[in-house]
C-alpha positions as CSV (number, residue, x, y, z in Angstrom):
1,M,0.0,0.0,0.0
2,I,1.0,3.6,-0.6
3,I,-0.1,6.3,1.7
4,V,-0.9,9.8,0.6
5,T,-1.6,12.4,3.2
6,G,-3.5,15.5,2.4
7,A,-5.1,13.2,-0.1
8,A,-8.2,15.3,-0.9
9,G,-6.1,18.4,-1.4
10,F,-4.5,20.1,-4.4
11,I,-1.2,18.3,-4.7
12,G,-2.2,15.2,-2.8
13,S,-5.1,14.4,-5.1
14,C,-3.2,15.2,-8.3
15,L,-0.4,12.7,-6.9
16,I,-3.1,10.0,-6.4
17,K,-4.2,10.3,-9.9
18,K,-0.8,10.0,-11.3
19,L,-0.1,6.9,-9.2
20,N,-3.5,5.4,-10.6
21,S,-2.3,6.3,-14.1
22,E,0.9,4.2,-13.4
23,N,-1.4,1.3,-12.3
24,F,-0.9,1.8,-8.5
25,K,-4.4,1.1,-7.0
26,A,-3.7,0.1,-3.3
27,I,-3.7,3.6,-2.2
28,V,-4.7,4.8,1.4
29,A,-5.9,8.4,1.4
30,V,-5.4,10.3,4.6
31,D,-7.2,13.7,5.2
32,K,-10.2,15.1,7.1
33,F,-12.6,14.7,4.3
34,D,-14.8,17.2,5.7
35,N,-14.9,19.6,2.9
36,P,-17.3,18.6,0.2
37,E,-15.7,21.0,-2.3
38,K,-12.3,19.5,-1.7
39,N,-13.5,15.9,-1.8
40,K,-14.5,16.5,-5.4
41,N,-10.8,16.3,-6.1
42,L,-10.9,12.5,-5.5
43,T,-13.8,11.8,-7.9
44,N,-12.9,8.7,-10.0
45,A,-9.7,8.1,-7.8
46,I,-9.0,4.5,-7.2
47,L,-8.4,3.9,-3.5
48,R,-7.9,0.9,-1.1
49,E,-9.1,3.0,1.9
50,K,-9.8,6.4,3.4
51,V,-8.4,7.2,6.9
52,D,-9.2,10.2,9.0
53,R,-6.1,12.3,9.8
54,D,-6.7,12.1,13.5
55,R,-6.7,8.3,13.5
56,F,-3.8,7.8,11.0
57,M,-1.1,7.1,13.6
58,E,-3.2,4.4,15.2
59,W,-4.0,2.9,11.6
60,L,-0.3,3.0,10.7
61,D,0.8,1.3,13.7
62,T,-1.6,-1.6,12.9
63,N,-1.0,-1.8,9.2
64,Q,2.7,-0.9,8.9
65,E,3.8,-4.1,7.5
66,N,1.7,-3.6,4.4
67,V,2.8,-0.1,3.7
68,E,5.4,0.3,0.9
69,F,5.8,4.2,0.9
70,I,4.4,7.3,2.4
71,F,3.9,10.7,0.8
72,H,3.2,13.1,3.5
73,I,1.7,16.1,1.5
74,G,-0.9,17.2,4.1
75,A,-0.3,20.4,6.0
76,R,-1.8,23.7,7.2
77,T,-0.7,25.8,4.3
78,D,-2.4,29.2,5.0
79,T,0.3,31.8,4.8
80,A,-1.9,34.2,6.8
81,E,-2.5,31.7,9.6
82,F,-0.9,33.1,12.7
83,D,-2.0,30.5,15.2
84,M,1.3,29.1,15.8
85,A,0.2,26.5,18.2
86,L,-2.0,25.1,15.4
87,L,0.6,25.3,12.9
88,H,3.1,23.6,15.4
89,R,0.7,20.8,16.0
90,L,-0.5,20.1,12.5
91,N,2.9,20.8,10.5
92,T,5.7,20.3,12.9
93,E,4.6,17.7,15.4
94,Y,2.4,15.6,13.1
95,T,5.2,15.2,10.7
96,K,7.6,14.2,13.6
97,A,5.1,11.4,14.4
98,I,5.1,10.1,10.8
99,W,9.0,10.4,10.6
100,K,9.4,8.5,13.9
101,R,7.2,5.5,12.6
102,C,8.8,5.6,9.1
103,A,12.3,5.2,11.0
104,Q,11.0,2.6,13.2
105,Y,9.1,0.5,10.7
106,Q,11.7,1.3,7.8
107,I,9.1,3.0,5.5
108,P,10.4,5.3,2.9
109,L,9.1,8.9,3.2
110,V,8.6,11.9,1.0
111,Y,7.3,14.9,2.8
112,A,6.2,18.5,1.8
113,S,8.3,21.3,2.9
114,T,8.0,24.7,1.3
115,A,9.9,27.5,-0.4
116,A,8.4,29.8,2.2
117,T,11.3,28.9,4.4
118,Y,13.6,31.0,2.2
119,G,11.9,34.2,3.4
120,L,13.1,37.2,1.4
121,G,15.8,35.1,-0.2
122,E,18.7,36.8,1.8
123,E,20.6,33.4,1.7
124,G,19.5,32.7,-1.8
125,Y,17.5,29.7,-3.0
126,D,19.9,26.9,-2.8
127,D,18.9,23.6,-1.2
128,N,22.3,23.2,0.5
129,E,21.4,21.6,3.8
130,R,24.2,23.1,5.6
131,A,22.6,26.5,5.1
132,I,19.1,25.8,6.1
133,E,19.4,27.0,9.7
134,K,20.4,30.5,8.4
135,L,17.1,30.8,6.6
136,K,14.4,33.4,7.8
137,P,10.9,32.5,7.0
138,L,8.5,35.5,6.8
139,N,5.3,33.9,8.3
140,P,4.4,31.3,10.8
141,Y,3.5,28.7,8.1
142,G,7.1,28.9,6.7
143,L,8.5,28.8,10.2
144,S,6.5,25.6,11.0
145,K,8.0,23.9,8.0
146,Q,11.5,25.3,8.8
147,E,11.4,23.9,12.4
148,F,10.7,20.4,10.8
149,D,13.4,20.6,8.3
150,I,16.1,21.5,10.9
151,W,14.7,18.8,13.2
152,A,14.8,16.1,10.6
153,L,18.5,16.9,9.6
154,A,19.5,16.6,13.3
155,Q,18.0,13.1,13.7
156,E,20.1,9.9,14.2
157,E,17.2,7.7,13.5
158,K,15.9,8.0,10.0
159,P,13.9,6.3,7.4
160,F,16.1,4.4,5.1
161,F,15.1,6.8,2.4
162,W,13.4,10.2,3.0
163,A,13.1,13.4,1.0
164,G,11.8,16.9,1.9
165,L,10.5,18.7,-1.1
166,K,10.5,22.6,-0.9
167,F,7.6,23.3,-3.1
168,F,7.7,26.7,-5.0
169,N,4.7,28.3,-6.5
170,V,2.7,25.4,-7.5
171,Y,-0.3,25.8,-9.9
172,G,-2.6,23.5,-11.7
173,P,-5.9,21.4,-11.6
174,N,-7.7,20.6,-8.3
175,E,-7.3,23.8,-6.6
176,Y,-10.7,25.1,-6.9
177,H,-11.3,24.7,-3.2
178,K,-8.3,26.8,-2.2
179,E,-10.2,30.2,-2.5
180,R,-7.7,33.0,-1.7
181,M,-4.9,30.6,-1.2
182,A,-5.2,29.3,-4.9
183,S,-2.6,30.1,-7.6
184,V,-2.6,33.5,-9.3
185,I,-3.5,31.5,-12.6
186,L,-7.0,30.6,-11.1
187,H,-7.5,34.1,-9.7
188,A,-6.7,35.6,-13.1
189,F,-8.9,33.1,-14.8
190,K,-11.8,34.2,-12.5
191,Q,-11.1,37.9,-12.6
192,I,-10.7,38.0,-16.4
193,N,-13.9,36.1,-17.0
194,A,-15.8,38.2,-14.6
195,T,-14.4,41.8,-15.5
196,G,-12.4,41.4,-18.6
197,K,-9.3,42.5,-16.9
198,M,-6.7,41.6,-14.2
199,R,-5.3,43.7,-11.4
200,L,-1.8,43.0,-10.2
201,F,0.2,44.5,-7.2
202,R,2.1,47.5,-8.0
203,S,5.9,47.4,-7.5
204,H,7.1,49.3,-4.4
205,H,10.8,48.2,-5.3
206,T,13.0,50.5,-7.3
207,D,14.6,47.4,-9.1
208,Y,11.4,46.1,-10.3
209,K,8.7,47.6,-12.6
210,D,5.0,47.2,-12.0
211,G,3.9,43.6,-12.8
212,E,7.6,42.5,-13.1
213,Q,7.9,40.8,-9.7
214,M,9.2,37.4,-10.3
215,R,8.4,33.9,-9.0
216,D,9.2,30.4,-9.8
217,F,5.9,29.0,-10.9
218,V,5.8,25.2,-11.1
219,Y,3.1,23.1,-12.8
220,V,1.6,20.5,-10.5
221,K,2.0,17.7,-13.1
222,D,5.9,18.3,-12.8
223,V,5.6,18.1,-9.1
224,V,3.9,14.6,-9.1
225,D,6.4,13.4,-11.6
226,V,9.2,14.2,-9.3
227,C,7.4,12.5,-6.4
228,Y,6.9,9.4,-8.6
229,F,10.6,9.4,-9.5
230,L,11.6,9.6,-5.8
231,M,9.3,6.8,-5.0
232,H,11.4,4.5,-7.3
233,H,14.8,6.2,-6.8
234,R,14.9,5.6,-2.9
235,Q,18.5,6.8,-2.4
236,N,20.2,10.1,-1.8
237,S,18.0,11.1,1.1
238,G,17.8,14.8,1.8
239,I,16.0,18.1,1.4
240,Y,15.4,19.2,-2.4
241,N,14.0,22.2,-4.1
242,L,11.0,21.6,-6.3
243,G,10.3,24.4,-8.7
244,S,10.7,24.9,-12.4
245,G,14.2,26.4,-11.9
246,K,13.1,29.5,-14.0
247,A,11.7,32.7,-12.4
248,R,8.9,34.4,-14.5
249,T,7.0,37.6,-14.0
250,F,3.4,38.1,-13.0
251,M,2.9,39.9,-16.2
252,D,4.2,37.0,-18.2
253,L,1.8,34.8,-16.3
254,T,-1.2,37.1,-16.7
255,R,-0.6,37.6,-20.5
256,N,-0.5,33.8,-20.9
257,V,-3.9,33.5,-19.2
258,F,-5.3,36.2,-21.5
259,K,-3.8,34.2,-24.5
260,A,-5.2,30.9,-23.4
261,L,-8.6,32.4,-23.1
262,N,-8.3,34.2,-26.4
263,K,-9.1,37.5,-24.8
264,K,-7.6,41.1,-25.3
265,E,-5.1,41.9,-22.5
266,E,-6.3,44.5,-20.0
267,I,-4.0,44.7,-16.9
268,E,-4.3,47.2,-14.0
269,F,-2.1,47.8,-10.9
270,I,-3.1,48.3,-7.4
271,D,-0.9,49.1,-4.3
272,T,0.4,46.1,-2.5
273,P,-1.3,46.1,0.9
274,V,0.7,48.0,3.5
275,D,0.5,45.1,5.9
276,I,2.3,42.7,3.7
277,R,4.5,45.2,1.7
278,D,7.6,44.9,3.9
279,K,7.3,41.0,3.6
280,Y,6.7,40.8,-0.2
281,Q,9.0,38.6,-2.2
282,Y,10.1,40.3,-5.4
283,F,12.0,37.1,-6.6
284,T,12.1,33.5,-6.2
285,E,13.9,30.9,-8.3
286,A,14.7,27.3,-7.3
287,K,18.2,26.0,-7.8
288,M,17.4,22.5,-9.2
289,Q,20.8,21.1,-9.8
290,K,20.6,18.9,-6.7
291,L,17.6,17.0,-8.1
292,K,19.2,16.8,-11.5
293,N,22.4,15.4,-9.9
294,I,20.5,12.3,-8.6
295,G,19.3,11.4,-11.9
296,Y,16.2,13.4,-12.7
297,T,16.1,14.4,-16.3
298,Q,12.6,15.0,-17.3
299,P,12.0,18.5,-18.6
300,F,9.5,20.8,-16.8
301,H,6.6,22.6,-18.4
302,T,7.4,26.0,-19.4
303,L,5.0,28.7,-17.9
304,E,3.5,29.0,-21.3
305,E,2.8,25.2,-21.7
306,G,1.6,24.9,-18.1
307,V,-0.8,27.8,-18.3
308,E,-2.2,26.7,-21.6
309,D,-2.9,23.1,-20.5
310,Y,-4.3,24.3,-17.1
311,V,-6.6,26.8,-18.5
312,K,-7.8,25.1,-21.8
313,N,-8.1,21.6,-20.4
314,Y,-9.3,22.1,-16.8
315,L,-10.5,25.7,-16.0
316,V,-12.5,26.3,-19.0
317,P,-14.5,22.9,-18.9
318,H,-14.1,23.1,-15.1
319,K,-12.5,19.7,-14.9
320,Y,-10.4,17.9,-12.3
321,Y,-7.1,16.1,-12.8
């Protein structure tokens, strides 16, 4: 059996569909399953069992002999969540409990970290594990993930294979339920259809023109391909960046959404809210050499390819992956 936590969520549900497409059917889905909109992501998914998040540890202790691999994708991912106790419990401590069992039962583990750990990028975006303690996350979510990464690296008892993946700006199908935390592509799609135009944050940085703030946008299909590779690779444990490796502007992204919708471009700028202005990232770009060095050779979607596929094949017909 293969475990996927956060199974009804965005990346977790896409990973399950990827596994199904590769003929893996004995999948145990772990989540709260209390959000009807989110549960639509698992429509037509082939599963062995669904397990509530709160009883997963007990389930794993009972069924560990039959578990081949664990993908721990589930987390509280709201970057505006300031309840540090909640984030510590759901992100840091819950992941520690899974790690300890994977070490005890010798189950390989891939878990979700985040590029939010890099903060403003003062230390760059290199997944060098020796530099991880220097990183300064900008929000409690990033801090909760940073705490676990540091803890994992310090452990003497480890799963025989493990990988922490620092997801950059992931976009793609099955994020309908994410509302304000959804990707800019989904927000652009909705805004353009409703108003005929898209509003972007104005730049408040002298080095960047309006709309030319840059992010590493990575298509979810590439993310799950990397997860699938690691499930078979099972060596070279460590923490890895997972982005496209190429920063692109919000203007590029928005223009590609207009193009995919065959609509005339109309872009306006609004001030970045004061409360987030001093914590706003103007540039992120994953250094991807570490993943390539262990044998991952598959090309990533360009922003043009990813946006076109997402908009035309999923958003316009309102389909799921």
